[in-house]
N, C-alpha and C positions, 0 to 999 in steps of 0.2 A: 837851120843847121849851117855851120861855117867850116871852112877849111883854113887851117892856120899853116903857114909855111915859114920855114926858117932856112936861110941860105947859108949853107956851110961850104967851106972850100974843099976840105979834105974828105969828109965822110961820104960813104957810098949811099946810093939811092936804093929803095925797095923795088925789086923787080916784079913782085906779084901783088895782086890786089889784096886789100885787108882781109884777114881770115873770117869765115862764118863760123861762129861758135854754137855750142849746143843750146845755150840758153839765150845768147845775144846775137843780134845781127846789126850791121851798120845802118845808120839812119838814112844814108843816101847810097846811090849806086856808084861803085868804084870799078870801072871796067877799062881804064886806060893807064896801065902801068908803063914805065916805072914811075915811082913816087919818090921825090927827093927826101933826103935825110931831114927829120924834124917834122914830117907831115903828121898831123893829128887827125884821127878818125873817131867820131862820136858814135856810140852804139846805143841801141834800144833793146828792150827785152822781147823775147818771143811770147806769143800768146800763152797764158798760163803761168807766166813768171812776172815778177815785179822787181823794180830796182829802188835802192835807197842811195841817192847821190848820183853823180855823173860818172859814166863809164867811158873811158878814153883809151884808145890804142895809138901808140906813136911809132913812127918809122925811125929806128935808131940804128944807124950804120948798116943799112940794108936788111934789118930784121924788125918785124912788127912786135912791139912789146907793150903789155898792158901797164898802165900807170895806176898805182894805188890798189887797194884791196876791195874796192866796190865791185859787186857782181849781182846778177839777177838771181833772185831766190824764188822757189816755188810758191805760187799764190795759195794762201790758205782758203779752205772751203767751209771751215767751221764743223761743228758736230753734225754727223750725217742724219741723226734722228733715230730714236728707238722705235721698235715696232712692238705692239701689244702681243703677248703670248709668244715672244721670240727673242732672239739676241743676234748680235752681229760680231764679225771678227775682221781685223785688218789683214787682207791677203796680199796687198802690195803697198810698200811704204811703211814708215814708222809713225807717221802723224797725218792729220787730216789736211794735206796740202795737195797741190796739183800733181796728178799721177797716182794718187792713192786710190785704193779699191777696197771696199768693204763688202763682205758677203753675209747675208742674213740666213738664219736657220730658225725654224719654228720649234717650239717646245714639244715634248712628247704628247701625243694626242691632238696635235694641231698640224695643219697642212698649209702649204704656201698656195695662195690663190693667185698672186701676181705672176706674170709671165717671166719676169726677171727677178732673180734672188740676190741681186747685187746693186751697188751704186758706185760710180766712179767720179772722182774729183776732176772736173774739166775746167777749161779756162773761164767758162761762164758760171761755174758752180757745180753742185752735185747733179749727176744725171738721173733721169726718171724719178718717179715717186718712191716713197718708202714702201717696200714690199709689205703685204698684208697677210697675217696668219689667222686662220679661222679653225674652229674645232673640226677635227678630222671626222668625216662622216662616211660610213660604208653604206652602199646601196642596199635596199631591201632584198631579202632572200625569199625564195619560194620553197615550199615543202617539196621534197622529192616525190616522184611518182610512186604510189603505193607506200607512202610514208607520211609523216606529220612532224610539225615543230612542237616539241613538248615543253621546252623552256626557252623563253625569249626575253631579252633585256628591254625590248620595246613594248610600249603599251598597245600598239596596234601593229599587226603583221606587215602592213604595207608602208611603214614609215622608215626613215633612215635610222642608222645605228651610230652611236658615238663610240669613240675610242675606248677599248676595254670591255665593251659589252659583248656578250656571248650568245650564241644560239645553239641549242641542242636539238638533236633529231632522233626520231624513233620510227621504226618501220612497222607496217601492219603485220598482222599474223601471217605466217608462212613466207615472210620476206626477211632478209638480213641486211645489215648496214655494211656497205662497202665504202670505206673512206673514214674521215674523222667523225666521231660521234658529236663533237662540238667544234664550232669554228668561232674565232675571236676577231673582232674589229681591230686592225693594227693601227699604229700611229700614222701610217701613210694613207689611211682611208681605204685600205684594201683588206679583204678578208684573208686571214693567214692560210686558209685552205679552201679548196673547192667544196661546194655543197655535195654531200655524199649521195650515193645512189642506193636504192633499195632493190636488191636482186632477189628473185625467188629462191627460197631455201630448197636446195636440191641435194640429195644424197645419192651417191652412186653405189652399185652393187658391191658389197664387201667380198674380200677373199678370205675364206675360212678354211683353214687346214684342219683335218680330222673331224669334219662336220659339214653340215649343210644348213640351209635356211629356206624359209618360205614366208610370203609369196615371193617369187622371183620376177623382177621387172628390170627394165633398162634404166629407170630413174625413179626416185622416190621424193615426194614432197614432204614439207615439214609436218610433223605429227604422224606420218606413216610409221608403222612398226613392222618388224620382222621377227619371226620366231626361229631361234637357233636350235638345231637338233644335232647334238654331238655324238660322235661314234662311241662305241663301247669302250670304257676305260678312260673317257674324257668327260669333262664337265664344262659348263659355261664359264668364260673367263672371269666373270664377276659373280660373287655369291649373292644372288638375289632370289626372291621367291619364284620368279618366272624368268625363263630364258628368253627375254624379249629386249630388243634394242630399238630405240626410238630415234627417228630422224629429227635433229634440232639444228639450230643455226650454227652450232659448234661441231656438227657432224653427227655420227652415230653415238648415242649415249644410252647405256654404257657401250664401250667399244666391243663389237661382236667378235667372238673368238672361242676356241676350244682349247683347254689346257689339260695336261695329264692329270688324272684324278688319283692321287695317292690316297692311302687310307690314313687320314689324320686321326688324332686323338678323338674318340667318339664323344664329342661335347653334347651329350644328350641329357636333358633335364632328368634329375632323379636317378641317374645311372651311377653305378659304383664298379670300379675295376678291382681285380684281386691285388693284394698288397705287393706282389712281385712285379707288377706292370707299372713302370714309371713313365711320366710324361715325356722324358727325353728319349724314350724308345721309339717315338713317332717322328715322321710318318713311317708306316710299315710297308713292306713289299708284298706283292701278290703271293698268296699261299700261306702267309703267316696268320696265325689265329690267336685270339685272346678269349678270356672268359669274363663275364660281367654278371652282376646281380643288381637288384633294384632297391631303392630306399624303402623305408617303412611306409606302407599304404599304397605301394605300387608293385606290379608284377610283370614278369617277362611275358612275351606273346605266347610261349609254350607253357607258361605257368610253372616252370622249374626254378629251383633256387638259383642255379647257375646256368647261364646260357652261353653257348660257344658261337662266336662269329669268326668268319674267315675273310681275309682281304682278297677281293677279286677285281677283275677289270671294271666291274660296275660299282666298286666300292665294297663296303662291308656287307657280307651275305651270311645269314639274313640280316636285314636292316635292324640295327640295335634300337630297341624301344623299351621304355618303361611305361606301362599302361596303368592308369589310375584304377584302384580297386574301390568299387562302390558296394558297401556292405549292405546286406539285407537286414535292416534293423527295424526296431519297433516304430510303427506309424500310428499316431494318434487318430482314433476314429476310423481306422482302416488297416489294410495290410498290403505288403508288396508281394507279388507273385514270385516265388523263389525257384520253382522247378528243381527243388532239392539242391540248390546252390547256397553256399555261404556268402558269396559275393559275385558281382558281375564285373567283367573287364571293360575298360574304356572302349566305347563304340558299340557295346552290346545294348540291346533294348529289352524292356519288359513292360508289364503293366502293373498298376496298383488299383485296388478296389476300396470303396468306402462303405461304411455301415449304413443302415437305414436312416433316412432323413439327412444324410450327408452326401455330397457329390465331390467328384474330382475337380481340382481347380482348373486343369486343362481338359478340354473335351476329349473323351476316350481314355484318359488316364495313361497315355503312352509316355514313358520316361526313358531317357538314354543316359548311360554312364559316360560322362565327359571328363576332361582333365581337371575340372573343378568340382567333380562330384555329380550327383544326379541333376539332370537338366530336362525339363524344369524340376524344381524341388517338389517332391510329392507332398501334397497337402490336401487334406479332406476338410472342406468347409461346409458349414450348415447350409442346407438348401434354401435358396431364396424363392419364395412362392408368391403367387397372387391369389387372393380370394375373390369370390364372386361378390360384386358390390350391388347395392340396391339401386337399380337403374330405373329412374323415373320415366314413365311412358314407354317402356321397352322391357326386353327380357333377353337373357343369355340362352342360346340355342343348344349348348352342350349341357348335359345333365350334371357335370361335375361341379364341386364347390371349391376345389383347390387346383391350381395350375402351376406347372414348373416354369422356371426361368426360360424365356425364349419361346414358350409355347404360344400358339395363336388360337384365338377363339372368335366366333361370330355371334353378333347380337342382332336382334330385330326390333324395330320400333312399331308401336301401335299405329292404328289407322290415323291419318291426318298428322302423323309425326314422322320426321325424317332425320337422318344423320347430318352432321355438318357438311357432308359431301353431297347432300340432297338425295340420298339413297334410302331405300327401305331397310337395308341391312348394312352393317359395318364390320370390319375386321380389326382387331386390336391384338397386341403382343404383350406378354408379361415381361417387364424389364425390371432392373434393380430398383428403380424408383417407383414401381407400380405399373399400371396399365398405360400403354403408349400406342396411339393417342387415347386420352380418357374417353370412355364411352358416353355418348350424349344423344338424346332424342329431342328434337326441337319441333315446336308447334309450327305447322306450315299453314299458309293461307290458300283457301279453295278458290277456284275460278269457275267451277261448274255451274254454280247458282246464278252467275251473272252473264253466262254465255248468250242467253236469249235476249239480253238487253244491249249488250255492247259488243264492239269489235275490238279485241284485245291484241296488243303486241306483247306476247307472254313467253315465259319459260315454262318448262314442264312442272317445276316446283318453285314456290316462292317462300323465302325465309323472312323472318322479322327484319325490317329495315329495307327490304326490296321495294322498288317503286314500279307501279304498273301504269302504263299510259293507255288510255282507252278513247274510243270515238263513238258517239251516239249514232244510231241508224237514221235514215232519212225521216224527216218530220219530227225529229227529237233533238233536244239539246241537253247539256249537263245542267246540274242544279243551279250553277251560276251563269246559265244561259250562254255557254261557250260550246263550240263544235267538238272540242276535245277536252279531256280532263286527266288528272293524275291522282293516284291514291297510294298509300304506303301500307305495307303489311305490318301489323302490330304484333307484339309478343304473345298475345292471346289468340292469334290466328285469325284476326278480323282485319278487314280493310278499313282504314281511316284516312279521310272521311269515306263513308260508304259510297261506292260508285252508283250514280243514279242518273237516268236519262228521263226527262219530262217532255211531254208532247208540247209542240209549238201552238199557242192560241192567240187569237186576235179578238178584241172586243168589237161590238157592232159600231160602225162609224156613225157618229151623230152629226148630221149636216142639216142646218136649217134650210127650209124651203126646197129640200130635195127628197126624193123617194129612193129607197135602197131595195134591191131585189137580188136574190131571195133574202128574206129576213129570218135570222136564227138567234137563239139565245147565246150561242158560242160558235166561233169560226176557228178552224184548224189550218195548219200550214197547207198552202196550196188552194184554199178556197178562194173563189172569185165572186165579187158582187158588182152589180151594175147600178148606175145612177140615172135618175130622170128628174127634170126641172118642170115647174108649172108652165102653162102656156104663155103667161105674160112675162116670163123670164128666160134668160139664156144661160146654158151651162158653161161655166168657166172652169176648165180642167178636163181630166180624162173621163171617158164614159164608163170605165171600169177600173177596179183595183184588186190586187191579189194579196193574200195573207202570207207574210214571210216571218222568219224567226225574229226579225227586228221590227215587225209591224206591217202596215199596209203600204203597198207600193204599186203604182205611183200614188202620191197623196190624193185623197178624195177631192172632187171638184166642189165649186160653189155655184149658186144660181144668182145671176144679176139681171136687172131689168134693162139697163143701158150699158153694155160693156164697152170698154175703150178699145181703140185701134192700136196698132203696133208700128214701130219704125222698121228699118231694114232688119232682116233676120241675122242672128249671130253667125260669125265665121267659125269654121272648124279647121284644125291643123291637119294637114295632109289630105284635105278634101275641099269640095266646092258645091255651090248650089246649082241645081239643074234648072233649065228653063230661064224665063225672064227675071229681071231684078227690078223691084219697085221701091219707091221712097216711102210709101205709106201702105199699110195693110189693114183690112177690117178684121174685126173679131171673127174668128172661125176660119180665116184664110190659112192655107197650108202651103208649105214649100218642101221640096225634096233635096236630099244631098246625095253625092256620090264621092267615093274615095279615089285618091290617086292610085296609079299602078303599084302593085306589091303591098298594098295596105288593105286591111279588112275592116268593114263597117260594123261597129258594135252598137246595138240599140235600134230604135225605129229610124227608118230612113227619112221620116217626115217630122217636121216641127209645126206646131199650130199656134196662131195668135189667140191668146186667151186673156181678155180683159187687159190689154196693154202689155202683156208679158208673153214671150215665146216659150212654149214648152221646151224641156231640155233637148238639145240637138243630139245626134249620134256622135260617136268618136271614131276616128280612123287609127287603128293600131297595127303594129307588125303582126303578121300571122304567128300564132303560137308555134314555138320551135321546141322540140324535145331534146333534152340533154341526156347523153349516154355516159354512165359512170366509167371512169378510166379503168384499165386492166391493172390487176395486182393489188387492189385495195380489198378490204374485208367489209362487205355491206352488212350493216346491222339492221337497217330499216329504211324503207322507201315508201312514200305516199304522195299521191296527187290529189289536190282539192280544188274544186272550181270556185272562182271568185266572181261576184256580181259585176258584169260589164268588163271583166278583165280576163286575160288568158289564165289557163289552169296553172295552179301553183304546184311545183314538183319539189318535194323535200327529200333530202338524202342524209342519213346518218351512217358513218363509216369509221373504220380503224385502218391505219396504215399497215399494221402487221397484226397477226393473231395474238401476239404477246403484248401489244400495246394496251395500257389501261385506259388511256384517254379516248373518248368517243367524240369525233368531230362532226360538224353539221354544215351542209351547204344547200342553197336554193337555186333552182334553175331560173335564170332571168334572161329572156331573149335568146335562148339557146346556149347560154353560158352559165357555168356554176359560179355562184357568188356566196362566200368568197371562193377564189380559185382553189381547187383541190391540189394540194402540194404534199407529196410524201417523200420528197428528197431529203436524205439524211444530212444533218449538220456536219460540215467538214471538221477535221482535226488539226490542231496546231502541231508543229514539229514535236516528235516524241522526246522525252527526257533522255539525255545520254546515259548509258550504262557504264558504271565505273569499271575500268580495266578491260573495256571492250573496244574493238576497232569501230570506226565510223560505220553506222548502219547503212544497209544497202536496200534501196527501194526496188521492189520486184517489177512494178509497172510505172515507168516514168511519166506516163500520160495522166496519172492520178495525182500529180503534183502541180499546183498552179500558184500564181501570184495574185493575191487579192488584197486590194487596198494597201499595197506596199508590204504585205506580209506573205510569207510562204505558208500555204495550207495544203492539207492532204484530203482528197475526196474519200467518201465512204467506200469501203472495200480495199483501200490501199493496204499493202502488206510490206513490212520492212523486216529484214533479216539481221540478226546480230551474230558476230563471231568474237570470241574472247582472244585476248593477247596470249602470247606464248607463256606457258606456266599457269594458265588459268583455264578452268573448265566451266561450261555453261550449266547453270542450274535453272530449270524451267524451260519454257518453249523457246525455240530459236527464232520464231516468227511472232510478230504481233500485228493485229489488224485494226483499222479504224472503223468504228461503228457508232452511230448516233452521237458523233462529236467527241468520242472518247476512244483512247487506245486500250486494247486488252492488256492484261497484266504483263509487265515487262519481266524478262529474266534477270538473273544476276550472274556475275562472273566471279566465281569462287576460286581462290588460290588452290592449286592442285596439291594433294597430299603426296607423301613419299612412301615408297615401299620399304622393304626390309633394309636395315642399315648395312653399310659395307662391312665385310669381314676383315677384322684386323687380327692377324695371328698373335698369339701370346698376350692376349688382353681379355678383359671382361668389361661389361658395361655396368654403369650404375643404374639400378632399377631393373625392371623386366623388359625383355625384348618383345616387340610387337610386329605384326605383319604389316601394319599401316600406321603412319604418323601424320598428324595434322600439321599444316603450315605453321612455322614458327617454333615447333617443338624442337628441343635440343636433346642430344644424347652425349653423355660424357664417357670416354673410354678410360679405363684404369689398367695400365700395363701390369702384367704379372710380376711377381717379385723377381728381381734380377734383370728386369727389362726397363728401358727408359723411353719415354715418348719423344718422338721427333715430329715437330709440328704441333698445331693446336690440338689439345686433347678433346675439345668439344666440337661437335658438328651440329649444323642447324638445317632444318628442312625449309627450303625456299623454292617456290614455284615448281614443285614436283621433283626437285633434285636435292641431293645432299651436298653440303660443302665438303671440301677435301678432308678425308680422315687422316689421323696421325699414323705413324709407323712405330712399332715397338722394337727397339734395337736391343739385342742381347748384350748385356753388360756383365754376365757371369764369367768366371774363369775356370779353366780345367785344373786338375790337381797340380800343385806346384811341382816343377821338375826336380829330379835328383841332381845334386852337385857332387863333384869329386871331392873326396876328403871330408865329406859331411853328410848330413841327412836332415830330413824334416822331422821336427819333434811331433809326437802324437800320431794319431791315425788320420790318414788322408781321407778327405771327402770326395765324392764323385764330381760335385760342382761347388763353386764358391760364389757367394753373392758379393756385389760391389761393396767395398769397405771392409770385407772380412780379411783377416790376416793369417799368415803362416810364419812359424818360427823355425829358423835353421840353427843347427849347432855343428861345430867341426869335431872330427875325431880327436882323441887325445894325441898331442904332439903336433897338431895342425893349428895354424893361425888364420883367423877370419879376416878378410878384407871386405869392407862394406857393411851395411846395416844388416843385422841378423833377422829383422822382421821385414817381410815383404807384404804388400797390400794389393788386393784385387781392385784395379781401377780401369774402367772403360773396356772391360773384357781382357785385360792383360795384367800380368804381374809387374810390379815395380822391379827395379834392377836387383838381380840376384847377387848374393855375396859369393865370394870364392874362398876356398880353404886350401892353403898351401902348406906342405910339410916342411919341416925344418931340414936343412941340408939337401933339399931337392927330393926328399922322400915323399911317397904317396900313401894315403890311408887305404882302407878297404875299398874294393872296386864298386862302382855304382850298380845298384840293382836295376835289372830290366824286367819289365812285365812279361810274364809267361816265359822266362828264360833263366839260366843258371850259368856259372863258370865251370870249366872242366877240371879245376883243381881245388884243393881245400883252401878256403879263404884265410888270409892272414890279417892282422891288425895293421901291419906296416910293410911297405914294399920299397926296395931301393930304386934309385934313378935308373931308367932304362928297362925296368921289369916289364914283361909282356904276359898277358892273360888271354885265354880263348873262351868264348861263350858257346852255349848250345841252346837249341829250342826243343821243347818236349814234342812228343808224337803229335802229328797233324798241325804243327805250327811251322811257319816259314821264317827263316832268318833274313833280315833286311839290313844291309850295311856290312861293314868289315867285321869278320868273326873275332878279331883280336883288338885289344887296346894296349896302350903303352904309357908308362909313367914318365912324364917329361916335366922337369922343373917343379916337381911337387904336385902335378895335376895329371889325371888320366885323360887320354884322348877320348873323343866321342864314342860311346858304346853303341852296339848294333840294336836292332829292334826285331822282336819275334812277332810276325804277323799272325793274328788270330784267325786262321783260315777256317777253323771249325764253325765259327759264327757266320763267315761268308758262305760256306757250303749250306748251312741250315737256311740262310736267307734265300738261296737260289734253289732250295729243294733238291740238292745233289749230295752224293757221297762218293768216297773213293771206290773205284772198281776193284783194284788190287791193293790189299793192305800188307805192308811190310812192317811187322812189329819191331824189327831191329833198326829201322830207319827213324832217327830222332828228329831230323830236320831235312828240308829240301834246299839244296844249293842251286845257284844260278846255272842253267843249262840242263837240269834234270827235266824229264818228261813225266807228267802225271796224267792218269786216265780216270775220268769220272763216269758216273751213271746216275740216272734219276732215282730218287727214293721211291719206295712203294707208294702207289697212289698218285704218282705224277708222271707226265710224259714230256718229251723234249719239246721246248718252245720253238716255233718256226724261226723266231728272230735270234735264237741262241747262237753263240760261237761254237767251235769244235769242242767235242768232249775229251779230246787228247790234247793237253795243253803243256807248253814248255815254260819253265820258270826263267824269266829274263830279268836280271838285276833285282831279284827279290820280289818281282811282281808277277801275279797270275791273273789271266783273264778268264774268270770263272764262267762256265756254261750256265744255262738257265733252263729250268723245268717248270711246267705249269700244271695245275691240278687236272688229272685225267678222269674220264668217266669210268665208273665201276662196271664190271661185267657180271651178268647172271647166266649161269649154266642152265640151258633149257633141256628138259627131259625129252622133248620131242626130237631135238637135234641128236641127243645121245641114242635114242631109240632108232633113228634113221641110220646112224653110222655104226650101230652095234657096239657101242662103247659104254663104259661106266666110269665113275670117279674111283680112283685107286684107293683113296682113303675113305674109310667109313665113318670118320668122326664128324663129317659135315652134316649139318641138319638143313632142312629146307628153310628159306630159299638158299640155293648155292650161289653166294655172292663173293666176288673177288675184287680187290682193288687193282687199279691200273698198275702194270709192270709186275704184278704178282704172278707167280707160276702156278699152273693147274696141272695136276697129274691124272692122266686118263689111263685106262686099261681096257683090254677087250673083254667082252662078256663071255660066259662059258660057251664052249663049242664054236668059238670064233678065234681068229688069229690075225696078227698084224699083217695086212696085205701089202699094198704098194706104198703105204705110208712109211716115211723114214722114222727111225726110233726116236729122234729128238722131237718129232712132232707130237709125241704123246706127253710131252712136258711143255706145252706152249705158255706164253705169257699173255696176260690180259693187256691188250693194247688199246687204250682209250675207248673202252666199251666194246671192243671187237675180239672174238675168240676164233682161232683157226682150228676147227675140230678135225682130229684124225679119223681114219676109217679102218674097220675090221671086216673080214670076210668069213663066211661059214666054212668050217673045216671040211665038211662033206658036201660042199657047194652043189 
């Protein structure tokens, strides 16, 4: 770098050092101002910047000025690089040059693995590596306690989940889900919700007004039920067959409660009301009554054509019913017991009888009249009998030849014949298909004739095919020369092959040059012979031999002149030679043996040198040890048999259980059974899961083991099953492991539903039932004039009905009257949706609006108006149960006023007068139908004023109960004031009748004043009773009015009379 200077005479020098710029700095240090005019300073770029050309600043007349347009520009870094599964955005700068910053973002479902999500353009290039995006993974989830995972997006429960995958949860029975039922793996690798919890379903005691419930507890678990008992005049809040609420995960279902029980329309099957009783009269109040009759084929409980029912606090009394009539009609091959009746009512019972050779289809012939007729249907069927059959080798013990169905009979087999059950007699029953089981006598095999020859392992009776094992007595063998033999029982009662034991025989041993003593023609088992050689020879072999079943033992000797010597005697296992030991022995030399400790010597303790051969030496064996059969097995047979030179053989035949068919066998060897006796049951593999059931529970955890990498359950293991909510167990709740198999598993069947919900003003398609199967649907049809709100069809799912619809009233009341006009035709009490009414104006009046109005959604469309010409009004509007006080005219002038009246016992509500204004009358008053209200409350006016046509506001009216009724405790006062046309009517309830007792009259010396009464003397509540004194008696202390008392709810206050001449 160089400094150029120019010397100027007039220009000023620069007093400060050259400036340090944002992008450029001087190439040298300038710290010694001032600098003369014309001084040039060369600049270089700061890190991260680059220059194109020379950058020079000049001191010009005391000021540093840049020459030219060259400057340092930001150094480019190039493209920052794309990342897979993501994108980036410039967050600083507009291009990829020094100072720029790009931030990376991963696509949905991917997450940033790098620590930094950005890159910066530095002087040396882009900072750090390109960030990396990887598929977002959510950590594995575990099933909540007392719950399970029912739907998982993963193949295995312990693996990670990808973005978008979901996991759904479900709780075990008696637990409910708290939290989200499903959680989703979010794009950030986090679950959108926490794993829910399974909390025990608990219901708390409900508060029930006007009723109570049982059982009463502090808390209830899922599935628990309570029975609601409502007070008189109230019913369960839900119309179901039973007043039961169940604790579910949603709380009590249905909600327990008691609601007022009005008397609705008696919707009883086959009931008919009189023609004057309309459905819109319901519900009725307490005390009101109606009459009903029954459809053809049905009868009332009292069998009268018309039956009266009264609305009470408990509903209709007596309960309206139409009972099925079951006619006593002709019965083929029999007759119905009629007891002088033409028919029986539903619920009544009788019998029917059948003629000879016929029987009743049901045992006893009892039939009941049900709502569907006779149950069961009476039917006489031809008797099914069984005849005596020709029984080969036996006979029937009963002398009859014909037997009725179900009758038992005994038969006996002849000698040497038995039943299939190995008995002399058998019992069979007459069934529809003949005798069961078929009688049969089978030839058996005898064992008595062979008892003297053989020792048998036998049953009491042997049938064809049975096998007999036998053993011959001492000195005898079977025909094939074996110690034991078997034979089979043949169909003709003979043993084949015939069991036979033959004596053991040995022939005379023929030995050259030897003499045998004693000599016989035949030798038998156990006989012993001795041998002698001539004087010039030597005996080689034993001096004697014995006859066995296999021949002579030891083998007979020989006689030799020059016998050979022997080498060392043979060694024996577990034993040694006693005394000295030689290398060479002469013929006839003997040596003795002895056994080691705990071993037993079998055979002769000596061995002899015989012509170059040693006689057989003894053997040393373990002492014989007895084997004891283990406990718990069923021993079929055990036998011990001695063996030549060996320990006794002990044989055992056994079964593990009495019910086992297989007979196993073991032999005692050296004190141990071979093969080993094992009666351990085979374990079971895990039981198959039951659909719609919770995970099974093992009762004893010690019976579950891991074997060869598998889980098995030992014999006796018991597991319990419980069904999920809405399902019930069919079959045993427990299964057990036995012989490698589980007992039959139960099923979880979806619960049925009870009676359908009551939907007022509707009917159902089809017949109503007390119980519905899962999946069954019921469709409601709203009555005419009503419209369904909600789905019209409900379905039974897991013991509960889906939400029922609501039938909304869409009918209209009669169309109202209009001033200056009227409704054409006769008004109806109710109008159905869509029905219309036509208005017309009086002559001289003009209609504004449509003359036809329509009933829509329970209301009339806009009414027309009738205005008179020149402000005149037509005839005044009619009011129900009222009239005007002047003669009506066809036309009234503007401002005219008219007054209304109500007839006797009706109350006027509103203004008594109306005025004609601009061709229309003001609103007319209304006469209240108080007579109907009084009848409804069972009251009447106490004082009648025939001149009083209506009651005005402020008047006071006094009421009293009708005959047969008494004042209700909840009633208002019987002296009532009319306020703004409104009366608060008192209430009377049905009272108890009174019966005048003759004993009470006799005690008080009184009698009934009227002689028209006949026994019994019965009076209705509030009815007056007139008493008088008997002859020769007078009214004593009693007041005169007491001789005319009222019957007060079943109670009479009797007056008293005293004798005149006391």
